[in-house]
C-alpha positions in Angstrom: -25.8 -19.7 12.7 -25.1 -18.2 15.9 -27.9 -16.3 17.6 -30.7 -18.8 16.6 -31.7 -18.8 20.3 -30.8 -22.4 20.9 -32.8 -23.8 17.8 -29.7 -25.0 16.1 -28.6 -28.1 17.9 -25.6 -30.2 17.2 -27.2 -32.2 14.4 -28.7 -29.1 12.7 -25.2 -27.3 12.9 -23.6 -30.4 11.3 -26.1 -30.4 8.6 -25.7 -26.6 7.9 -21.9 -27.2 7.8 -22.3 -30.0 5.3 -24.6 -27.8 3.2 -22.0 -25.0 3.4 -19.3 -27.3 2.3 -21.5 -28.4 -0.6 -21.9 -24.8 -1.6 -18.2 -24.2 -1.7 -17.6 -27.2 -3.8 -20.4 -26.8 -6.2 -20.5 -23.0 -6.7 -17.1 -21.8 -5.7 -16.6 -18.4 -4.0 -19.6 -17.0 -5.8 -17.5 -14.2 -7.4 -19.3 -14.7 -10.8 -22.8 -16.0 -9.9 -24.3 -14.5 -13.2 -22.4 -17.1 -15.0 -24.0 -20.0 -13.3 -27.1 -21.7 -14.7 -29.8 -24.2 -13.5 -28.1 -27.5 -13.6 -30.3 -30.7 -13.1 -27.3 -32.9 -12.1 -26.5 -30.5 -9.3 -30.2 -30.4 -8.3 -30.1 -34.1 -7.9 -27.0 -33.7 -5.5 -29.0 -31.2 -3.5 -31.6 -33.9 -3.2 -29.0 -36.5 -2.2 -27.9 -34.1 0.5 -31.5 -33.7 1.8 -32.0 -30.2 0.9 -35.1 -30.9 -1.1 -36.9 -33.0 1.4 -37.1 -30.5 4.2 -40.8 -29.6 3.5 -41.8 -33.1 3.0 -43.4 -34.7 6.3 -41.5 -37.5 7.7 -44.2 -40.1 7.2 -44.0 -39.3 3.4 -40.2 -39.6 3.2 -39.0 -36.3 4.3 -36.2 -35.3 6.7 -35.9 -32.5 9.2 -38.2 -29.7 9.0 -38.5 -25.8 9.1 -35.5 -25.4 11.5 -33.4 -27.5 9.3 -34.6 -25.6 6.3 -33.7 -22.5 7.9 -30.2 -23.5 8.6 -29.7 -25.0 5.1 -31.0 -21.9 3.3 -29.1 -19.4 5.5 -25.7 -21.5 4.8 -26.5 -21.7 1.1 -27.6 -18.0 0.5 -24.2 -16.4 -0.3 -23.7 -18.9 -3.1 -26.7 -17.5 -5.1 -27.9 -21.1 -5.8 -29.6 -21.1 -9.4 -31.7 -24.3 -8.6 -35.2 -24.2 -7.5 -34.4 -24.9 -3.9 -37.4 -23.0 -2.4 -39.6 -23.0 -5.5 -39.6 -26.8 -5.9 -38.2 -28.2 -2.7 -40.1 -25.9 -0.2 -43.0 -24.1 -1.9 -44.3 -26.9 -4.2 -43.4 -29.7 -1.9 -45.2 -28.2 1.1 -48.3 -27.5 -1.0 -48.5 -31.1 -2.2 -47.9 -32.3 1.3 -51.0 -30.3 2.4 -53.3 -30.5 -0.5 -52.6 -34.0 -2.1 -54.0 -37.3 -0.9 -52.0 -40.2 0.1 -51.8 -41.6 -3.4 -50.9 -38.4 -5.1 -48.3 -37.3 -2.5 -46.7 -40.8 -2.7 -46.6 -40.4 -6.5 -45.3 -36.7 -6.6 -43.2 -36.0 -3.6 -40.4 -38.6 -4.0 -39.2 -37.2 -7.3 -39.2 -33.7 -6.0 -37.3 -34.7 -2.9 -34.7 -36.4 -5.0 -34.2 -33.6 -7.4 -35.6 -35.7 -10.3 -38.6 -33.6 -10.6 -38.9 -29.9 -10.8 -42.3 -28.7 -9.4 -43.5 -25.0 -9.2 -46.7 -23.2 -7.9 -48.5 -21.0 -10.2 -51.2 -19.2 -8.2 -50.7 -15.4 -8.3 -52.3 -13.5 -11.2 -52.2 -10.1 -12.7 -53.9 -7.6 -10.3 -53.9 -10.1 -7.4 -51.6 -8.1 -5.2 -50.6 -11.3 -3.6 -54.4 -12.4 -2.9 -54.4 -16.0 -3.7 -58.1 -15.9 -3.9 -57.9 -13.7 -6.7 -58.2 -16.3 -9.5 -59.4 -15.6 -13.0 -58.0 -18.9 -14.4 -60.9 -21.4 -15.0 -61.3 -25.2 -15.1 -64.2 -27.0 -16.7 -65.1 -30.7 -16.2 -64.9 -33.2 -19.1 -65.5 -36.8 -19.3 -61.9 -37.6 -18.5 -60.9 -34.7 -16.1 -60.7 -31.1 -16.6 -59.7 -28.4 -19.0 -57.8 -25.4 -17.8 -57.7 -21.8 -19.3 -55.9 -18.9 -17.8 -52.6 -16.9 -17.4 -50.1 -16.9 -14.7 -47.2 -14.4 -14.9 -43.7 -14.6 -13.5 -43.7 -18.1 -12.2 -40.3 -19.0 -10.8 -38.7 -21.6 -12.9 -42.0 -21.9 -14.9 -40.1 -22.8 -18.0 -38.0 -25.5 -16.5 -40.7 -27.1 -14.4 -41.8 -30.8 -15.0 -45.0 -30.1 -13.2 -46.9 -27.0 -12.4 -49.5 -26.8 -9.5 -52.0 -24.2 -10.8 -55.0 -22.6 -9.1 -58.2 -22.3 -11.2 -61.8 -21.6 -10.6 -64.1 -24.6 -10.8 -67.9 -24.2 -10.2 -67.1 -20.8 -8.5 -64.5 -22.1 -6.0 -60.7 -22.1 -6.2 -59.2 -25.6 -7.0 -55.7 -27.0 -7.4 -54.4 -29.0 -10.3 -51.3 -30.7 -11.3 -50.4 -29.9 -14.8 -47.8 -31.8 -16.8 -46.5 -29.2 -19.5 -47.2 -30.4 -22.9 -50.1 -29.5 -25.3 -52.2 -26.5 -24.2 -49.4 -25.0 -22.0 -47.4 -22.0 -23.3 -44.3 -20.9 -21.4 -42.5 -17.6 -22.2 -39.3 -16.9 -20.2 -39.2 -13.7 -18.3 -36.0 -13.4 -16.2 -36.1 -11.6 -12.9 -34.1 -8.9 -11.4 -31.8 -11.4 -9.5 -31.1 -13.3 -12.8 -33.0 -16.5 -11.8 -35.5 -17.9 -14.3 -39.1 -17.1 -14.4 -41.9 -17.7 -17.0 -45.3 -16.4 -17.9 -47.4 -19.4 -18.4 -50.6 -19.5 -20.4 -53.0 -22.6 -20.2 -55.0 -23.0 -23.4 -57.7 -25.7 -22.8 -54.9 -27.7 -21.1 -56.1 -31.2 -20.3 -55.7 -32.4 -16.7 -56.6 -35.9 -15.5 -59.0 -36.5 -12.8 -56.3 -37.9 -10.4 -54.3 -34.7 -10.8 -56.7 -32.5 -9.0 -55.5 -31.9 -5.3 -58.5 -31.7 -3.2 -57.4 -33.1 0.2 -57.6 -29.7 1.8 -59.3 -26.4 0.9 -57.4 -24.7 -1.9 -57.0 -21.3 -0.3 -55.9 -22.5 3.1 -53.4 -25.0 1.5 -52.0 -22.1 -0.8 -51.6 -19.8 2.2 -49.9 -22.4 4.3 -47.5 -23.3 1.6 -46.8 -19.7 0.9 -46.0 -19.1 4.6 -43.6 -22.0 4.8 -41.9 -20.8 1.6 -41.7 -17.3 2.9 -40.1 -18.5 6.3 -37.5 -20.2 4.1 -37.1 -17.0 2.2 -36.6 -15.0 5.3 -33.8 -17.5 6.4 -32.2 -16.9 3.0 -32.3 -13.2 3.5 -30.4 -13.6 6.9 -27.7 -15.6 5.0 -27.4 -12.9 2.4 -27.3 -10.1 5.1 -24.6 -12.0 6.9 -22.5 -12.2 3.7 -23.1 -8.4 3.0 -22.1 -7.5 6.4 -18.9 -9.7 6.3 -18.0 -8.3 2.9 -18.4 -4.7 3.9 -16.4 -5.1 7.2 -13.6 -6.7 5.1 -13.7 -4.0 2.5 -13.8 -1.1 5.0 -10.6 -2.6 6.8 -8.6 -2.8 3.5 -9.8 0.4 1.9 -7.7 3.4 2.9 -8.3 7.2 3.1 -6.2 9.8 4.6 -3.6 7.1 5.2 -5.9 5.0 7.4 -8.5 2.2 6.9 -11.9 3.6 6.5 -13.1 1.1 9.1 -11.4 3.4 11.7 -14.0 6.3 11.0 -16.5 6.3 13.8 -19.4 7.3 11.6 -18.8 4.0 9.5 -18.4 2.0 12.6 -21.9 3.1 13.8 -23.4 2.4 10.4 -21.8 -1.2 10.3 -23.1 -1.7 13.9 -26.7 -0.8 12.6 -26.3 -3.3 9.8 -25.4 -6.1 12.2 -28.3 -5.2 14.5 -30.7 -5.2 11.7 -29.5 -8.7 10.7 -29.7 -10.0 14.2 -33.3 -8.9 14.5 -34.1 -10.6 11.4 -32.3 -13.7 12.5 -34.6 -14.0 15.5 -37.7 -13.3 13.5 -36.6 -16.0 10.9 -36.3 -18.4 13.8 -39.8 -17.5 15.1 -41.3 -17.9 11.5 -39.6 -21.4 11.3 -41.2 -22.5 14.4 -44.6 -21.0 13.6 -44.8 -23.1 10.3 -46.1 -25.9 12.7 -48.6 -23.8 14.5 -52.2 -22.9 13.8 -53.3 -20.6 10.9 -53.5 -17.3 12.9 -50.3 -17.8 14.7 -48.4 -18.9 11.5 -49.7 -16.0 9.3 -49.2 -13.6 12.1 -45.5 -14.6 12.9 -44.6 -15.1 9.2 -45.8 -11.7 8.1 -44.1 -10.0 11.1 -41.0 -11.8 10.2 -41.2 -10.7 6.7 -41.8 -7.0 7.7 -38.6 -7.0 9.7 -36.7 -8.8 7.0 -37.8 -6.3 4.3 -36.7 -3.3 6.3 -33.5 -4.9 7.4 -32.6 -6.2 4.0 -33.1 -2.7 2.5 -30.9 -1.1 5.1 -28.2 -3.6 5.0 -28.1 -3.9 1.2 -28.1 -0.1 0.7 -25.4 0.5 3.2 -23.2 -2.2 1.8 -23.5 -0.6 -1.7 -22.7 2.9 -0.4 -19.7 1.7 1.7 -18.3 0.0 -1.3 -18.9 2.8 -3.7 -19.3 2.5 -7.3 -17.6 -0.9 -7.5 -20.5 -2.3 -5.4 -22.9 -1.8 -8.4 -20.7 -3.9 -10.8 -21.3 -7.4 -12.0 -17.7 -8.3 -11.1 -18.4 -7.9 -7.4 -20.7 -10.4 -5.6 -22.1 -7.5 -3.5 -24.2 -6.5 -6.4 -25.8 -9.9 -6.9 -26.6 -10.3 -3.3 -28.3 -6.8 -3.4 -30.5 -7.8 -6.5 -31.3 -11.2 -4.8 -32.6 -9.4 -1.7 -34.6 -7.0 -3.8 -36.3 -10.0 -5.5 -37.0 -11.8 -2.2 -38.5 -8.7 -0.6 -41.4 -9.0 -3.2 -41.5 -12.6 -4.5 -44.3 -14.2 -2.4 -45.6 -11.1 -0.8 -44.1 -7.4 -0.4 -43.9 -5.4 2.7 -47.4 -3.7 2.1 -49.2 -7.0 1.5 -47.7 -8.5 4.8 -48.5 -5.2 6.7 -52.1 -5.6 5.6 -52.3 -9.1 6.6 -50.7 -8.6 10.0 -53.3 -5.9 10.6 -56.1 -8.2 9.7 -55.1 -11.0 12.2 -53.5 -8.9 14.9 
């Protein structure tokens, strides 16, 4: 947590330490994360700790905010948490907080914050290139509400979700709907590169009640804001993963010997490790800026979050590649946690928006 430019005060540091201890207790040393699966009981314990209420406004029962989320996600990152911490507790929760009216928010947010309800956002579609206005799914009015038709690919935790917030075109405009999976919803599991679950979701004349339309804010603005909050959280997670990769690489080079001496004594490797550390620290600073910008206006928020993600993508690629190279062949095996951190960073670099999409958005708002 060092180097967060004074953002992490005593209370935030205590919270981060409690989260880290929770990770050690629940996930162990992380040596075999591919054997861990999504556990609803553990998700509820994350809720009891407060990790699922960080994107919920205080007036609606939330605690903390983006800075606390940054501290928690960086602390939990090395444990490869298989629960929907960001997908449900940050992305979906922040979207509901923005787009839902008082009654809907009071009905939906407490369950998410407690870990009793898994909520996910299904907005991106095939060919969208992270454009949340590129929506082909449709909604049509009925006497009792709406009927949804459409396809949403690779929705994180889509098969495990208790509710899905889906975007669809209604009378030519994009609208948001809360879908309770049942009849008319087909979910096909589609695992990701990092092993976390995802699913392709098809809506086939899926019935949605009138009260389950979220229309307290313009849909595109709400989607962009929630995606930025989740992206800022992912940037913090990337910092935690890079910290872990740097520490593991340092330790390995100190114990691995060539020509009778530790390879850490080779000046060329020292320079490369120093570059890894610098890349991580640059990302840490930008993650802090992104966390603070989540409470700013749209232009400042989008510009800062995209700039942070650009730095994070480049840094993650450099740190992860160097870590694998310095570990050698063993670094690519499932038996070593380094390979799982590598794959998780690869997934985060493209989940809500890749380098190219953030560069384009940064150019548009600069």
